[in-house]
LOLUMVEX-789360 format. One record per residue (C-alpha): residue number from 1; residue in three letters; x, y, z. Coordinates in Angstrom, 1 decimal, always signed. Layout:
<volums>
volum resi = NUM&resn = Ala&east = X&north = Y&up = Z
...
</volums>
This chain:
<volums>
volum resi = 1&resn = Met&east = +99.7&north = +126.4&up = +105.8
volum resi = 2&resn = Arg&east = +97.1&north = +129.1&up = +105.6
volum resi = 3&resn = Tyr&east = +93.4&north = +128.2&up = +105.2
volum resi = 4&resn = Gln&east = +93.2&north = +129.5&up = +101.6
volum resi = 5&resn = Gln&east = +96.2&north = +127.5&up = +100.6
volum resi = 6&resn = Ile&east = +94.7&north = +124.3&up = +102.0
volum resi = 7&resn = Leu&east = +91.4&north = +125.1&up = +100.2
volum resi = 8&resn = Val&east = +93.2&north = +125.5&up = +96.9
volum resi = 9&resn = Leu&east = +95.2&north = +122.3&up = +97.4
volum resi = 10&resn = Thr&east = +92.2&north = +120.3&up = +98.4
volum resi = 11&resn = Cys&east = +90.1&north = +121.7&up = +95.6
volum resi = 12&resn = Leu&east = +92.7&north = +121.6&up = +92.9
volum resi = 13&resn = Leu&east = +91.7&north = +118.3&up = +91.5
volum resi = 14&resn = Leu&east = +88.0&north = +119.1&up = +91.9
volum resi = 15&resn = Ser&east = +85.8&north = +117.3&up = +89.4
volum resi = 16&resn = Ser&east = +82.0&north = +117.4&up = +89.4
volum resi = 17&resn = Leu&east = +80.2&north = +114.1&up = +89.3
volum resi = 18&resn = Ser&east = +80.2&north = +113.2&up = +85.6
volum resi = 19&resn = Ala&east = +77.3&north = +111.7&up = +83.8
volum resi = 20&resn = Ser&east = +77.8&north = +107.9&up = +83.2
volum resi = 21&resn = Leu&east = +77.9&north = +106.8&up = +79.6
volum resi = 22&resn = Ala&east = +76.3&north = +104.0&up = +77.8
volum resi = 23&resn = Asn&east = +78.3&north = +102.6&up = +74.9
volum resi = 24&resn = Ala&east = +80.4&north = +105.7&up = +74.7
volum resi = 25&resn = Ser&east = +81.6&north = +106.7&up = +71.3
volum resi = 26&resn = Pro&east = +83.3&north = +109.8&up = +69.8
volum resi = 27&resn = Arg&east = +80.1&north = +110.8&up = +68.1
volum resi = 28&resn = Gln&east = +77.5&north = +110.3&up = +70.9
volum resi = 29&resn = Val&east = +77.7&north = +110.6&up = +74.6
volum resi = 30&resn = Gln&east = +74.6&north = +110.1&up = +76.7
volum resi = 31&resn = Gly&east = +73.5&north = +113.1&up = +78.8
volum resi = 32&resn = Glu&east = +76.0&north = +115.6&up = +77.6
volum resi = 33&resn = Pro&east = +75.9&north = +117.8&up = +74.4
volum resi = 34&resn = Leu&east = +79.0&north = +117.1&up = +72.4
volum resi = 35&resn = Asp&east = +80.1&north = +120.8&up = +72.4
volum resi = 36&resn = Gln&east = +80.3&north = +120.7&up = +76.2
volum resi = 37&resn = Ile&east = +82.6&north = +117.7&up = +76.4
volum resi = 38&resn = Ala&east = +86.3&north = +118.2&up = +77.1
volum resi = 39&resn = Ala&east = +87.1&north = +114.5&up = +77.0
volum resi = 40&resn = Val&east = +85.6&north = +111.0&up = +77.1
volum resi = 41&resn = Val&east = +87.4&north = +108.6&up = +79.4
volum resi = 42&resn = Asn&east = +86.0&north = +105.1&up = +79.1
volum resi = 43&resn = Asp&east = +82.5&north = +105.4&up = +80.6
volum resi = 44&resn = Asp&east = +82.9&north = +108.9&up = +82.0
volum resi = 45&resn = Val&east = +83.2&north = +112.4&up = +80.6
volum resi = 46&resn = Ile&east = +85.1&north = +115.5&up = +81.6
volum resi = 47&resn = Thr&east = +83.0&north = +118.6&up = +80.9
volum resi = 48&resn = Lys&east = +84.3&north = +121.9&up = +79.7
volum resi = 49&resn = Ser&east = +82.9&north = +123.6&up = +82.8
volum resi = 50&resn = Glu&east = +84.8&north = +121.1&up = +85.0
volum resi = 51&resn = Leu&east = +88.0&north = +121.7&up = +83.1
volum resi = 52&resn = Ala&east = +87.6&north = +125.5&up = +83.3
volum resi = 53&resn = Arg&east = +87.0&north = +125.4&up = +87.0
volum resi = 54&resn = Thr&east = +90.1&north = +123.2&up = +87.6
volum resi = 55&resn = Val&east = +92.2&north = +125.5&up = +85.4
volum resi = 56&resn = Thr&east = +91.2&north = +128.5&up = +87.6
volum resi = 57&resn = Leu&east = +92.1&north = +126.6&up = +90.7
volum resi = 58&resn = Thr&east = +95.4&north = +125.6&up = +89.2
volum resi = 59&resn = Glu&east = +96.2&north = +129.2&up = +88.4
volum resi = 60&resn = Met&east = +95.4&north = +130.2&up = +92.0
volum resi = 61&resn = Glu&east = +97.8&north = +127.5&up = +93.4
volum resi = 62&resn = Leu&east = +100.6&north = +128.5&up = +91.0
volum resi = 63&resn = Thr&east = +100.2&north = +132.2&up = +91.9
volum resi = 64&resn = Gln&east = +100.2&north = +131.5&up = +95.7
volum resi = 65&resn = Ser&east = +103.3&north = +129.3&up = +95.3
volum resi = 66&resn = His&east = +105.0&north = +132.0&up = +93.2
volum resi = 67&resn = Gln&east = +105.4&north = +129.7&up = +90.2
volum resi = 68&resn = Ser&east = +105.1&north = +130.9&up = +86.6
volum resi = 69&resn = Ile&east = +101.8&north = +130.2&up = +84.9
volum resi = 70&resn = Pro&east = +102.0&north = +128.6&up = +81.4
volum resi = 71&resn = Asp&east = +100.2&north = +130.1&up = +78.5
volum resi = 72&resn = Thr&east = +96.4&north = +129.4&up = +78.4
volum resi = 73&resn = Ser&east = +96.6&north = +126.6&up = +75.8
volum resi = 74&resn = Thr&east = +99.4&north = +124.8&up = +77.6
volum resi = 75&resn = Leu&east = +97.8&north = +125.1&up = +81.0
volum resi = 76&resn = Arg&east = +94.5&north = +123.8&up = +79.7
volum resi = 77&resn = Lys&east = +96.1&north = +120.8&up = +78.1
volum resi = 78&resn = Gln&east = +98.2&north = +120.0&up = +81.2
volum resi = 79&resn = Thr&east = +95.1&north = +120.3&up = +83.4
volum resi = 80&resn = Leu&east = +93.0&north = +118.1&up = +81.1
volum resi = 81&resn = Asp&east = +95.8&north = +115.5&up = +81.2
volum resi = 82&resn = Lys&east = +95.7&north = +115.5&up = +85.0
volum resi = 83&resn = Leu&east = +91.9&north = +115.2&up = +85.1
volum resi = 84&resn = Ile&east = +92.0&north = +112.3&up = +82.7
volum resi = 85&resn = Asn&east = +94.7&north = +110.6&up = +84.8
volum resi = 86&resn = Lys&east = +92.5&north = +111.1&up = +87.9
volum resi = 87&resn = Lys&east = +89.4&north = +109.8&up = +86.2
volum resi = 88&resn = Leu&east = +91.2&north = +106.6&up = +85.2
volum resi = 89&resn = Gln&east = +92.5&north = +106.0&up = +88.7
volum resi = 90&resn = Leu&east = +89.1&north = +106.5&up = +90.2
volum resi = 91&resn = Gln&east = +87.6&north = +104.1&up = +87.7
volum resi = 92&resn = Leu&east = +90.3&north = +101.5&up = +88.6
volum resi = 93&resn = Ala&east = +89.6&north = +102.0&up = +92.3
volum resi = 94&resn = Lys&east = +85.9&north = +101.4&up = +91.8
volum resi = 95&resn = Gln&east = +86.6&north = +98.2&up = +89.8
volum resi = 96&resn = Gly&east = +88.8&north = +97.0&up = +92.7
volum resi = 97&resn = Gly&east = +86.2&north = +97.8&up = +95.3
volum resi = 98&resn = Ile&east = +88.4&north = +100.5&up = +97.0
volum resi = 99&resn = Thr&east = +86.1&north = +102.9&up = +98.8
volum resi = 100&resn = Thr&east = +86.2&north = +105.5&up = +101.5
volum resi = 101&resn = Asp&east = +83.5&north = +105.3&up = +104.2
volum resi = 102&resn = Ser&east = +81.9&north = +108.2&up = +106.0
volum resi = 103&resn = Lys&east = +84.0&north = +107.8&up = +109.1
volum resi = 104&resn = Glu&east = +87.2&north = +108.2&up = +107.2
volum resi = 105&resn = Leu&east = +85.8&north = +111.2&up = +105.4
volum resi = 106&resn = Asp&east = +84.7&north = +112.9&up = +108.6
volum resi = 107&resn = Arg&east = +88.2&north = +112.3&up = +110.2
volum resi = 108&resn = Ala&east = +89.9&north = +113.9&up = +107.1
volum resi = 109&resn = Ile&east = +87.6&north = +117.0&up = +107.2
volum resi = 110&resn = Lys&east = +88.2&north = +117.3&up = +110.9
volum resi = 111&resn = Arg&east = +91.9&north = +117.3&up = +110.4
volum resi = 112&resn = Val&east = +91.6&north = +120.1&up = +107.8
volum resi = 113&resn = Ala&east = +89.5&north = +122.1&up = +110.2
volum resi = 114&resn = Asp&east = +91.9&north = +121.5&up = +113.1
volum resi = 115&resn = Gln&east = +94.9&north = +122.6&up = +111.0
volum resi = 116&resn = Asn&east = +93.1&north = +125.8&up = +110.4
volum resi = 117&resn = Gln&east = +91.9&north = +126.3&up = +113.9
volum resi = 118&resn = Met&east = +88.3&north = +126.1&up = +112.8
volum resi = 119&resn = Ser&east = +85.3&north = +124.0&up = +113.7
volum resi = 120&resn = Val&east = +84.0&north = +121.7&up = +111.0
volum resi = 121&resn = Pro&east = +80.8&north = +123.7&up = +110.6
volum resi = 122&resn = Ser&east = +82.8&north = +126.9&up = +110.2
volum resi = 123&resn = Leu&east = +85.1&north = +125.2&up = +107.6
volum resi = 124&resn = Leu&east = +82.1&north = +123.9&up = +105.5
volum resi = 125&resn = Ala&east = +80.5&north = +127.3&up = +105.7
volum resi = 126&resn = Arg&east = +83.6&north = +129.0&up = +104.4
volum resi = 127&resn = Ile&east = +83.8&north = +126.4&up = +101.6
volum resi = 128&resn = Glu&east = +80.3&north = +127.4&up = +100.5
volum resi = 129&resn = Gln&east = +81.2&north = +131.1&up = +100.7
volum resi = 130&resn = Asp&east = +84.0&north = +130.4&up = +98.3
volum resi = 131&resn = Gly&east = +81.6&north = +128.9&up = +95.7
volum resi = 132&resn = Met&east = +81.8&north = +125.1&up = +96.4
volum resi = 133&resn = Thr&east = +78.9&north = +123.1&up = +97.8
volum resi = 134&resn = Gln&east = +79.5&north = +120.9&up = +100.8
volum resi = 135&resn = Thr&east = +78.6&north = +117.9&up = +98.7
volum resi = 136&resn = Glu&east = +81.3&north = +118.8&up = +96.1
volum resi = 137&resn = Tyr&east = +83.9&north = +119.4&up = +98.8
volum resi = 138&resn = Lys&east = +83.1&north = +116.1&up = +100.5
volum resi = 139&resn = Asn&east = +83.2&north = +114.2&up = +97.2
volum resi = 140&resn = Glu&east = +86.6&north = +115.7&up = +96.4
volum resi = 141&resn = Ile&east = +88.1&north = +114.8&up = +99.8
volum resi = 142&resn = Arg&east = +86.6&north = +111.3&up = +99.5
volum resi = 143&resn = Asn&east = +88.1&north = +110.9&up = +96.0
volum resi = 144&resn = Gln&east = +91.6&north = +112.0&up = +97.2
volum resi = 145&resn = Ile&east = +91.5&north = +109.5&up = +100.1
volum resi = 146&resn = Thr&east = +90.5&north = +106.8&up = +97.7
volum resi = 147&resn = Leu&east = +93.3&north = +107.7&up = +95.3
volum resi = 148&resn = Gln&east = +95.8&north = +107.5&up = +98.1
volum resi = 149&resn = Lys&east = +94.6&north = +104.0&up = +99.0
volum resi = 150&resn = Leu&east = +94.8&north = +102.9&up = +95.3
volum resi = 151&resn = Gln&east = +98.3&north = +104.3&up = +94.9
volum resi = 152&resn = Gln&east = +99.4&north = +102.7&up = +98.2
volum resi = 153&resn = Gln&east = +98.1&north = +99.3&up = +96.9
volum resi = 154&resn = Glu&east = +99.4&north = +99.6&up = +93.3
volum resi = 155&resn = Ile&east = +102.7&north = +101.5&up = +93.8
volum resi = 156&resn = Val&east = +103.9&north = +102.3&up = +97.3
volum resi = 157&resn = Ser&east = +103.6&north = +98.7&up = +98.5
volum resi = 158&resn = Arg&east = +105.9&north = +97.6&up = +95.6
volum resi = 159&resn = Ile&east = +108.8&north = +100.0&up = +96.0
volum resi = 160&resn = Ser&east = +111.4&north = +100.4&up = +98.7
volum resi = 161&resn = Val&east = +114.6&north = +102.3&up = +99.5
volum resi = 162&resn = Thr&east = +117.6&north = +100.3&up = +100.4
volum resi = 163&resn = Asp&east = +120.7&north = +101.2&up = +102.3
volum resi = 164&resn = Asp&east = +122.7&north = +101.0&up = +99.0
volum resi = 165&resn = Asp&east = +120.3&north = +103.5&up = +97.4
volum resi = 166&resn = Met&east = +121.0&north = +106.0&up = +100.2
volum resi = 167&resn = Lys&east = +124.7&north = +105.4&up = +100.2
volum resi = 168&resn = Ser&east = +124.9&north = +105.8&up = +96.5
volum resi = 169&resn = Phe&east = +123.0&north = +109.1&up = +96.6
volum resi = 170&resn = Leu&east = +125.2&north = +110.5&up = +99.4
volum resi = 171&resn = Arg&east = +128.3&north = +109.6&up = +97.4
volum resi = 172&resn = Ser&east = +127.1&north = +111.3&up = +94.3
volum resi = 173&resn = Lys&east = +129.2&north = +114.2&up = +93.1
volum resi = 174&resn = Lys&east = +126.2&north = +116.4&up = +92.5
volum resi = 175&resn = Trp&east = +125.4&north = +116.3&up = +96.2
volum resi = 176&resn = Val&east = +128.9&north = +116.8&up = +97.4
volum resi = 177&resn = Thr&east = +130.2&north = +119.4&up = +95.0
volum resi = 178&resn = Glu&east = +127.3&north = +121.5&up = +93.8
volum resi = 179&resn = Gly&east = +125.5&north = +124.2&up = +95.7
volum resi = 180&resn = Pro&east = +121.8&north = +123.6&up = +96.1
volum resi = 181&resn = Lys&east = +119.6&north = +124.7&up = +93.2
volum resi = 182&resn = Glu&east = +116.0&north = +124.4&up = +92.2
volum resi = 183&resn = Tyr&east = +114.8&north = +123.7&up = +88.7
volum resi = 184&resn = His&east = +111.5&north = +124.5&up = +87.1
volum resi = 185&resn = Val&east = +111.1&north = +121.8&up = +84.4
volum resi = 186&resn = Glu&east = +108.4&north = +120.9&up = +81.9
volum resi = 187&resn = Asp&east = +108.2&north = +117.2&up = +80.9
volum resi = 188&resn = Phe&east = +106.8&north = +116.3&up = +77.5
volum resi = 189&resn = Leu&east = +106.1&north = +112.6&up = +77.0
volum resi = 190&resn = Val&east = +105.6&north = +110.5&up = +73.9
volum resi = 191&resn = Pro&east = +103.8&north = +107.6&up = +75.5
volum resi = 192&resn = Leu&east = +104.6&north = +103.9&up = +74.8
volum resi = 193&resn = Ala&east = +102.5&north = +101.0&up = +76.0
volum resi = 194&resn = Glu&east = +104.2&north = +98.2&up = +78.0
volum resi = 195&resn = Gly&east = +105.7&north = +95.7&up = +75.6
volum resi = 196&resn = Ala&east = +105.8&north = +98.1&up = +72.7
volum resi = 197&resn = Ser&east = +107.4&north = +96.7&up = +69.5
volum resi = 198&resn = Asp&east = +110.6&north = +97.9&up = +68.0
volum resi = 199&resn = Thr&east = +108.6&north = +99.6&up = +65.3
volum resi = 200&resn = Glu&east = +106.5&north = +101.5&up = +67.9
volum resi = 201&resn = Lys&east = +109.7&north = +102.5&up = +69.8
volum resi = 202&resn = Gln&east = +111.2&north = +103.8&up = +66.6
volum resi = 203&resn = Ala&east = +108.0&north = +105.8&up = +65.8
volum resi = 204&resn = Ala&east = +108.0&north = +107.3&up = +69.3
volum resi = 205&resn = Lys&east = +111.7&north = +108.3&up = +68.9
volum resi = 206&resn = Lys&east = +110.9&north = +110.0&up = +65.6
volum resi = 207&resn = Thr&east = +108.0&north = +111.8&up = +67.2
volum resi = 208&resn = Ala&east = +110.2&north = +112.9&up = +70.1
volum resi = 209&resn = Asp&east = +112.8&north = +114.2&up = +67.7
volum resi = 210&resn = Gln&east = +110.1&north = +116.2&up = +65.9
volum resi = 211&resn = Leu&east = +109.0&north = +117.5&up = +69.3
volum resi = 212&resn = Val&east = +112.6&north = +118.7&up = +70.1
volum resi = 213&resn = Val&east = +112.6&north = +120.7&up = +66.8
volum resi = 214&resn = Ala&east = +109.2&north = +122.2&up = +67.5
volum resi = 215&resn = Leu&east = +110.2&north = +123.3&up = +71.0
volum resi = 216&resn = His&east = +113.5&north = +124.8&up = +69.8
volum resi = 217&resn = His&east = +111.6&north = +126.8&up = +67.1
volum resi = 218&resn = His&east = +108.7&north = +127.7&up = +69.5
volum resi = 219&resn = Leu&east = +106.2&north = +125.9&up = +67.2
volum resi = 220&resn = Pro&east = +102.9&north = +124.6&up = +68.5
volum resi = 221&resn = Ile&east = +103.2&north = +120.9&up = +69.4
volum resi = 222&resn = Ser&east = +99.6&north = +120.4&up = +68.3
volum resi = 223&resn = Gln&east = +101.0&north = +120.2&up = +64.7
volum resi = 224&resn = Ile&east = +102.7&north = +116.9&up = +65.6
volum resi = 225&resn = Ala&east = +100.4&north = +114.1&up = +64.5
volum resi = 226&resn = Ala&east = +101.0&north = +111.9&up = +67.6
volum resi = 227&resn = Pro&east = +99.8&north = +112.0&up = +71.2
volum resi = 228&resn = Ile&east = +102.0&north = +114.0&up = +73.5
volum resi = 229&resn = Glu&east = +101.5&north = +114.4&up = +77.3
volum resi = 230&resn = Thr&east = +102.7&north = +117.4&up = +79.2
volum resi = 231&resn = Asn&east = +103.5&north = +117.7&up = +82.8
volum resi = 232&resn = Asp&east = +104.8&north = +120.8&up = +84.6
volum resi = 233&resn = Leu&east = +107.1&north = +119.5&up = +87.4
volum resi = 234&resn = Gly&east = +107.2&north = +122.9&up = +89.1
volum resi = 235&resn = Trp&east = +110.2&north = +124.0&up = +91.2
volum resi = 236&resn = Arg&east = +112.2&north = +121.1&up = +92.6
volum resi = 237&resn = Lys&east = +115.7&north = +120.4&up = +93.8
volum resi = 238&resn = Ile&east = +117.7&north = +117.9&up = +91.7
volum resi = 239&resn = Glu&east = +117.2&north = +115.1&up = +94.3
volum resi = 240&resn = Glu&east = +113.4&north = +115.6&up = +94.1
volum resi = 241&resn = Met&east = +113.3&north = +114.9&up = +90.4
volum resi = 242&resn = Pro&east = +112.5&north = +111.4&up = +89.0
volum resi = 243&resn = Glu&east = +115.8&north = +109.5&up = +89.0
volum resi = 244&resn = Ile&east = +115.9&north = +109.0&up = +85.3
volum resi = 245&resn = Phe&east = +115.9&north = +112.8&up = +84.7
volum resi = 246&resn = Thr&east = +118.6&north = +113.9&up = +87.3
volum resi = 247&resn = Ala&east = +121.7&north = +113.4&up = +85.1
volum resi = 248&resn = Val&east = +120.1&north = +115.2&up = +82.2
volum resi = 249&resn = Ile&east = +118.7&north = +118.2&up = +84.2
volum resi = 250&resn = Ala&east = +122.0&north = +118.6&up = +86.1
volum resi = 251&resn = His&east = +123.7&north = +119.6&up = +82.8
volum resi = 252&resn = Met&east = +121.0&north = +121.9&up = +81.4
volum resi = 253&resn = Gln&east = +121.3&north = +125.6&up = +81.4
volum resi = 254&resn = Gly&east = +119.2&north = +128.6&up = +80.4
volum resi = 255&resn = Gln&east = +116.1&north = +127.4&up = +78.8
volum resi = 256&resn = Asp&east = +117.6&north = +124.2&up = +77.4
volum resi = 257&resn = Ile&east = +115.6&north = +121.5&up = +75.6
volum resi = 258&resn = Ser&east = +116.9&north = +118.0&up = +76.2
volum resi = 259&resn = Ala&east = +117.4&north = +115.3&up = +73.7
volum resi = 260&resn = Pro&east = +114.8&north = +112.5&up = +74.0
volum resi = 261&resn = Val&east = +115.1&north = +110.4&up = +77.2
volum resi = 262&resn = Ala&east = +114.0&north = +106.8&up = +76.9
volum resi = 263&resn = Ala&east = +112.0&north = +105.5&up = +79.9
volum resi = 264&resn = Gly&east = +109.7&north = +102.6&up = +80.6
volum resi = 265&resn = Asn&east = +106.6&north = +104.6&up = +79.7
volum resi = 266&resn = Gly&east = +107.9&north = +106.3&up = +76.5
volum resi = 267&resn = Met&east = +110.2&north = +109.0&up = +75.3
volum resi = 268&resn = His&east = +110.6&north = +112.2&up = +77.5
volum resi = 269&resn = Val&east = +111.7&north = +115.6&up = +76.3
volum resi = 270&resn = Leu&east = +112.6&north = +118.0&up = +79.1
volum resi = 271&resn = His&east = +112.3&north = +121.8&up = +78.9
volum resi = 272&resn = Leu&east = +114.2&north = +123.7&up = +81.6
volum resi = 273&resn = Ile&east = +112.1&north = +126.8&up = +82.1
volum resi = 274&resn = Glu&east = +114.3&north = +128.3&up = +84.8
volum resi = 275&resn = Ser&east = +116.8&north = +127.4&up = +87.5
volum resi = 276&resn = Arg&east = +117.7&north = +129.3&up = +90.7
volum resi = 277&resn = Ala&east = +120.3&north = +128.9&up = +93.5
volum resi = 278&resn = Leu&east = +119.0&north = +128.4&up = +97.0
volum resi = 279&resn = Ala&east = +120.0&north = +131.2&up = +99.3
volum resi = 280&resn = Val&east = +121.2&north = +128.9&up = +102.1
volum resi = 281&resn = Lys&east = +123.3&north = +125.8&up = +101.6
volum resi = 282&resn = Gln&east = +121.5&north = +122.9&up = +103.2
volum resi = 283&resn = Pro&east = +123.2&north = +120.1&up = +105.1
volum resi = 284&resn = Ala&east = +123.0&north = +116.6&up = +104.0
volum resi = 285&resn = Pro&east = +119.6&north = +115.1&up = +104.9
volum resi = 286&resn = Thr&east = +119.1&north = +112.9&up = +107.9
volum resi = 287&resn = His&east = +118.6&north = +109.1&up = +107.4
volum resi = 288&resn = Gln&east = +114.8&north = +109.6&up = +107.7
volum resi = 289&resn = Gln&east = +114.7&north = +112.6&up = +105.4
volum resi = 290&resn = Leu&east = +116.9&north = +110.8&up = +102.8
volum resi = 291&resn = Gln&east = +114.6&north = +107.7&up = +102.9
volum resi = 292&resn = Gln&east = +111.5&north = +109.9&up = +102.4
volum resi = 293&resn = Leu&east = +113.2&north = +111.8&up = +99.6
volum resi = 294&resn = Leu&east = +114.3&north = +108.8&up = +97.7
volum resi = 295&resn = Met&east = +111.0&north = +107.1&up = +98.2
volum resi = 296&resn = Gln&east = +109.2&north = +110.1&up = +96.7
volum resi = 297&resn = Arg&east = +111.5&north = +110.0&up = +93.7
volum resi = 298&resn = Lys&east = +110.8&north = +106.3&up = +93.1
volum resi = 299&resn = Phe&east = +107.1&north = +106.8&up = +93.7
volum resi = 300&resn = Glu&east = +106.9&north = +109.6&up = +91.0
volum resi = 301&resn = Gln&east = +108.9&north = +107.5&up = +88.5
volum resi = 302&resn = Ala&east = +106.6&north = +104.5&up = +89.1
volum resi = 303&resn = Met&east = +103.5&north = +106.7&up = +88.9
volum resi = 304&resn = Gln&east = +104.5&north = +108.0&up = +85.5
volum resi = 305&resn = Ile&east = +104.9&north = +104.5&up = +84.1
volum resi = 306&resn = Trp&east = +101.7&north = +103.2&up = +85.8
volum resi = 307&resn = Val&east = +99.6&north = +106.1&up = +84.6
volum resi = 308&resn = Ser&east = +100.9&north = +105.8&up = +81.1
volum resi = 309&resn = Lys&east = +100.0&north = +102.2&up = +81.1
volum resi = 310&resn = Leu&east = +96.4&north = +103.0&up = +82.3
volum resi = 311&resn = Arg&east = +96.1&north = +105.5&up = +79.5
volum resi = 312&resn = Gly&east = +97.4&north = +103.0&up = +76.9
volum resi = 313&resn = Gln&east = +94.7&north = +100.6&up = +77.9
volum resi = 314&resn = Ala&east = +91.8&north = +103.1&up = +78.1
volum resi = 315&resn = Phe&east = +89.3&north = +104.5&up = +75.6
volum resi = 316&resn = Ile&east = +90.1&north = +108.2&up = +75.6
volum resi = 317&resn = Val&east = +88.6&north = +110.7&up = +73.1
volum resi = 318&resn = Ile&east = +89.5&north = +114.4&up = +73.1
volum resi = 319&resn = Pro&east = +87.5&north = +116.6&up = +70.6
volum resi = 320&resn = Glu&east = +89.6&north = +118.3&up = +68.0
volum resi = 321&resn = Asn&east = +88.7&north = +121.8&up = +69.4
volum resi = 322&resn = Met&east = +90.2&north = +120.8&up = +72.8
volum resi = 323&resn = Lys&east = +93.6&north = +119.8&up = +71.3
volum resi = 324&resn = Thr&east = +94.7&north = +123.4&up = +70.5
</volums>
């Protein structure tokens, strides 16, 4: 991976140190003018400048990976959702005493420098040339390591891939009969808290049905009076998708909009942006590759449910001018 690509990937989730809040409320946030706040997340804020910087970095990554860039409003909303999710996880890590010490940080930065055949001083000097301070860069790397530790503790340690999982996947007709394809999918989620009542589930289904209609008619989803989370899954092969989506996506064509898909974290509506055939038919994966692939799918599915639960338990306020 080229240096610039690594820089973009390591900077993509960059967030400046947010001012802490005292008794946060939608009307008053200590230390930040209200017109400069993109979101309040429990006792933290996400500023508009932080959001704008992350949107720019996201555009750079999408361009370098030859992926289509959503319209400005959609990209800003997707990026804000990701920043909120990151903020919630860092808060949970802090509560749980999960930290990253200086030695771990130094080793991680050394690996980045080695991968790019640079010395650490040269890497940090290049970081500063590209507009990020060394402190910001180190804070971001530290945060990413901390997030990995948290996700290992909360998710990875609780999932596994069995021999039956692998055998079932290799026997699937999609793998045996279909040529390899990649799908670019956008996921819209009407979130539901764990243990939601039947009434709440019915309301979520109604909202998801409204969302399907809005997407079919190219109407702004902001007109729907209910929270909707969006996530661009990017280009993926069918086996790299969350397991609950695979059967639905395999039957989608063109720019299809799916019917609502019920999951543990709410109702999903999938939008197939584009699909493409891979130029070379790939052989079945090795045992190790298959184990890693299925673990990744289970991880992503568990992450969706876990993050939705975090959001359902959190105090999150997004100003009205940031919802459109």
